[in-house]
C-alpha positions as a Markdown table, in Angstrom:
| # | Residue | x | y | z |
|---|---|---|---|---|
| 1 | Met | -48.8 | -30.6 | -123.5 |
| 2 | Arg | -48.2 | -27.4 | -121.6 |
| 3 | Trp | -50.8 | -28.5 | -119.0 |
| 4 | Glu | -48.9 | -31.8 | -118.4 |
| 5 | Gln | -45.7 | -29.8 | -117.7 |
| 6 | Leu | -47.6 | -27.4 | -115.5 |
| 7 | Phe | -49.1 | -30.2 | -113.4 |
| 8 | Asp | -45.8 | -32.1 | -113.3 |
| 9 | Asp | -44.2 | -28.9 | -112.1 |
| 10 | Leu | -46.9 | -28.5 | -109.4 |
| 11 | Ala | -46.4 | -32.1 | -108.3 |
| 12 | Ala | -42.6 | -31.7 | -108.1 |
| 13 | Arg | -43.0 | -28.5 | -106.0 |
| 14 | Ala | -45.5 | -30.3 | -103.7 |
| 15 | Asp | -43.0 | -33.2 | -103.3 |
| 16 | His | -40.2 | -30.8 | -102.6 |
| 17 | Leu | -42.3 | -29.0 | -99.9 |
| 18 | Glu | -43.3 | -32.3 | -98.4 |
| 19 | Arg | -39.6 | -33.3 | -98.1 |
| 20 | Leu | -38.7 | -30.0 | -96.5 |
| 21 | Ala | -41.6 | -30.4 | -94.0 |
| 22 | His | -40.5 | -33.9 | -93.2 |
| 23 | Asp | -36.8 | -32.9 | -92.8 |
| 24 | Ala | -37.9 | -30.1 | -90.5 |
| 25 | Glu | -40.1 | -32.5 | -88.4 |
| 26 | Val | -37.2 | -34.9 | -88.1 |
| 27 | Ala | -34.8 | -32.1 | -87.0 |
| 28 | Asp | -37.3 | -30.8 | -84.5 |
| 29 | Arg | -37.9 | -34.3 | -83.0 |
| 30 | Arg | -34.2 | -34.8 | -82.7 |
| 31 | Val | -33.8 | -31.5 | -80.8 |
| 32 | Arg | -36.7 | -32.4 | -78.5 |
| 33 | Glu | -35.4 | -35.9 | -77.8 |
| 34 | Glu | -31.9 | -34.5 | -77.1 |
| 35 | Ala | -33.4 | -32.0 | -74.6 |
| 36 | Thr | -34.7 | -34.9 | -72.5 |
| 37 | Val | -31.4 | -36.8 | -72.2 |
| 38 | Leu | -30.0 | -36.8 | -68.7 |
| 39 | Leu | -26.2 | -36.8 | -68.0 |
| 40 | Gly | -26.7 | -40.1 | -66.1 |
| 41 | Asp | -28.2 | -41.7 | -69.3 |
| 42 | Arg | -25.2 | -40.7 | -71.3 |
| 43 | Leu | -22.8 | -41.9 | -68.5 |
| 44 | Arg | -24.6 | -45.3 | -68.4 |
| 45 | Ala | -24.3 | -45.7 | -72.2 |
| 46 | Gly | -20.5 | -45.5 | -72.2 |
| 47 | Glu | -18.2 | -48.5 | -71.9 |
| 48 | Arg | -14.9 | -46.7 | -72.0 |
| 49 | Pro | -13.3 | -44.8 | -69.1 |
| 50 | Val | -14.5 | -41.3 | -68.4 |
| 51 | Ser | -12.9 | -38.5 | -66.3 |
| 52 | Leu | -15.0 | -36.5 | -63.9 |
| 53 | Leu | -13.8 | -33.0 | -62.9 |
| 54 | Leu | -14.9 | -32.4 | -59.3 |
| 55 | Arg | -15.6 | -29.0 | -57.6 |
| 56 | Asp | -12.2 | -29.0 | -55.9 |
| 57 | Gly | -10.4 | -29.3 | -59.2 |
| 58 | Thr | -9.4 | -32.9 | -58.9 |
| 59 | Trp | -10.2 | -35.5 | -61.6 |
| 60 | Leu | -11.5 | -39.0 | -61.1 |
| 61 | Arg | -11.0 | -41.5 | -63.9 |
| 62 | Gly | -12.7 | -44.8 | -64.4 |
| 63 | Val | -15.6 | -46.8 | -65.9 |
| 64 | Val | -19.2 | -46.0 | -64.9 |
| 65 | Ala | -20.5 | -48.9 | -62.8 |
| 66 | Ala | -24.0 | -47.5 | -62.1 |
| 67 | Thr | -25.9 | -44.2 | -62.0 |
| 68 | Gly | -29.0 | -43.0 | -60.4 |
| 69 | Pro | -30.9 | -39.7 | -59.9 |
| 70 | Gly | -28.2 | -37.3 | -58.7 |
| 71 | Trp | -25.2 | -39.7 | -58.5 |
| 72 | Val | -22.7 | -41.9 | -60.4 |
| 73 | Leu | -20.7 | -44.9 | -59.2 |
| 74 | Leu | -17.3 | -45.0 | -60.8 |
| 75 | His | -15.0 | -48.0 | -60.8 |
| 76 | Glu | -11.6 | -46.3 | -60.8 |
| 77 | Glu | -9.1 | -47.2 | -63.4 |
| 78 | Gly | -6.8 | -50.0 | -62.4 |
| 79 | Gly | -9.6 | -51.7 | -60.4 |
| 80 | Ala | -8.4 | -49.9 | -57.2 |
| 81 | Arg | -11.8 | -49.0 | -55.8 |
| 82 | Gln | -15.3 | -47.8 | -56.4 |
| 83 | Val | -16.3 | -44.2 | -55.8 |
| 84 | Leu | -19.8 | -42.8 | -55.3 |
| 85 | Val | -20.0 | -39.2 | -56.7 |
| 86 | Pro | -23.0 | -36.9 | -56.2 |
| 87 | Ala | -23.9 | -35.2 | -59.5 |
| 88 | Gly | -23.6 | -31.8 | -57.9 |
| 89 | Ala | -19.9 | -32.4 | -57.3 |
| 90 | Val | -19.2 | -32.9 | -61.0 |
| 91 | Leu | -18.1 | -29.8 | -63.0 |
| 92 | Ala | -17.3 | -31.5 | -66.3 |
| 93 | Val | -16.9 | -34.9 | -67.9 |
| 94 | Arg | -14.3 | -36.0 | -70.4 |
| 95 | Gly | -14.4 | -39.1 | -72.6 |
| 96 | Leu | -18.2 | -39.2 | -72.8 |
| 97 | Gly | -19.7 | -40.6 | -76.0 |
| 98 | Arg | -22.7 | -39.0 | -77.8 |
| 99 | His | -25.1 | -41.9 | -77.2 |
| 100 | Ala | -27.4 | -42.2 | -74.3 |
| 101 | Ala | -28.9 | -45.3 | -72.6 |
| 102 | Ala | -32.6 | -45.6 | -72.1 |
| 103 | Pro | -34.0 | -43.6 | -69.2 |
| 104 | Leu | -34.1 | -45.3 | -65.8 |
| 105 | Gly | -37.2 | -47.3 | -65.1 |
| 106 | Ala | -39.6 | -46.4 | -62.3 |
| 107 | Val | -37.9 | -48.4 | -59.6 |
| 108 | Ala | -34.3 | -47.5 | -60.6 |
| 109 | Ala | -35.3 | -43.8 | -60.8 |
| 110 | Arg | -36.1 | -44.0 | -57.0 |
| 111 | Arg | -32.5 | -45.0 | -56.2 |
| 112 | Thr | -31.4 | -41.5 | -55.1 |
| 113 | Phe | -28.0 | -40.4 | -53.7 |
| 114 | Val | -29.6 | -40.7 | -50.2 |
| 115 | Leu | -30.5 | -44.4 | -50.8 |
| 116 | Ala | -27.0 | -45.1 | -52.2 |
| 117 | Val | -25.4 | -43.6 | -49.1 |
| 118 | Arg | -27.8 | -45.6 | -46.9 |
| 119 | Ala | -26.7 | -48.8 | -48.6 |
| 120 | Leu | -23.1 | -48.0 | -47.8 |
| 121 | Ala | -24.1 | -47.3 | -44.2 |
| 122 | Gly | -25.9 | -50.6 | -44.0 |
| 123 | Ala | -22.9 | -52.5 | -45.3 |
| 124 | Asp | -20.8 | -51.0 | -42.5 |
| 125 | Val | -17.7 | -50.7 | -44.7 |
| 126 | Pro | -14.7 | -48.4 | -44.2 |
| 127 | Val | -15.0 | -45.3 | -46.4 |
| 128 | Leu | -13.2 | -42.2 | -47.4 |
| 129 | Val | -15.5 | -39.2 | -47.6 |
| 130 | Arg | -14.0 | -36.3 | -49.5 |
| 131 | Thr | -15.2 | -32.8 | -49.0 |
| 132 | Gly | -13.8 | -29.5 | -50.4 |
| 133 | Ala | -12.0 | -28.8 | -47.1 |
| 134 | Trp | -10.9 | -32.2 | -45.8 |
| 135 | Asp | -11.1 | -36.0 | -46.1 |
| 136 | Leu | -12.7 | -38.2 | -43.5 |
| 137 | Arg | -11.8 | -41.8 | -43.0 |
| 138 | Gly | -14.2 | -43.9 | -41.1 |
| 139 | Ser | -17.6 | -45.6 | -41.5 |
| 140 | Ile | -21.0 | -44.1 | -42.2 |
| 141 | Glu | -23.1 | -44.4 | -39.0 |
| 142 | Arg | -26.3 | -42.5 | -39.9 |
| 143 | Val | -27.8 | -41.0 | -43.0 |
| 144 | Gly | -30.3 | -38.2 | -42.7 |
| 145 | Ala | -32.3 | -36.5 | -45.4 |
| 146 | Asp | -29.5 | -34.0 | -46.3 |
| 147 | His | -26.5 | -35.2 | -44.3 |
| 148 | Leu | -24.5 | -38.2 | -43.1 |
| 149 | Asp | -22.6 | -39.0 | -39.9 |
| 150 | Val | -19.1 | -40.4 | -40.3 |
| 151 | Ala | -17.6 | -42.3 | -37.3 |
| 152 | Val | -14.0 | -41.2 | -37.5 |
| 153 | Asp | -13.1 | -43.0 | -34.3 |
| 154 | Ala | -14.9 | -44.8 | -31.4 |
| 155 | Gln | -15.8 | -41.5 | -29.7 |
| 156 | Glu | -16.6 | -39.0 | -32.4 |
| 157 | Asp | -19.0 | -38.7 | -35.4 |
| 158 | Val | -18.6 | -35.9 | -37.9 |
| 159 | Val | -21.7 | -34.7 | -39.5 |
| 160 | Val | -21.3 | -33.9 | -43.2 |
| 161 | Pro | -24.0 | -32.2 | -45.3 |
| 162 | Phe | -24.6 | -33.8 | -48.7 |
| 163 | Ser | -23.9 | -30.5 | -50.3 |
| 164 | Ala | -20.3 | -30.7 | -49.1 |
| 165 | Val | -19.6 | -34.2 | -50.3 |
| 166 | Leu | -17.3 | -34.6 | -53.3 |
| 167 | Ser | -17.1 | -38.3 | -53.2 |
| 168 | Ile | -17.4 | -41.4 | -51.0 |
| 169 | Ala | -14.9 | -44.1 | -51.8 |
| 170 | Glu | -14.1 | -47.6 | -50.4 |
| 171 | Arg | -10.9 | -47.6 | -48.3 |
């Protein structure tokens, strides 16, 4: 009889240790998975409006229309306009849920900020380019590897490094 209790006790301890090991493995996997989540994945998962705090202290509020590596396209509240925001211009996000969308696929992952700006240049639409120092109204004429040229009138283009861009909005 004592042997049965001894072996039952050993089995119970083994089961307990197995549960502890399983719980630790689950916790470790969760931490590892969370460490791979990109901000863009979390932004894409949301359906409610978010607020983006930009480097100049202004807030943009709207629903995320699209994201790519290094950028977010926000449909401003009230349906006023769409705004392209480079990720480097964002200091904080409010209203973001805890869930994340699946990572971008191989093709979508190649849609960089440069390609998004080139798409706007190709569309030849009037834009408002916001920088920390001033706002430029015009159209995007050329897009380089690290800058864009904004035609502010028929005679002058202003060259803006991507690092200075806070947002590019439809006018």
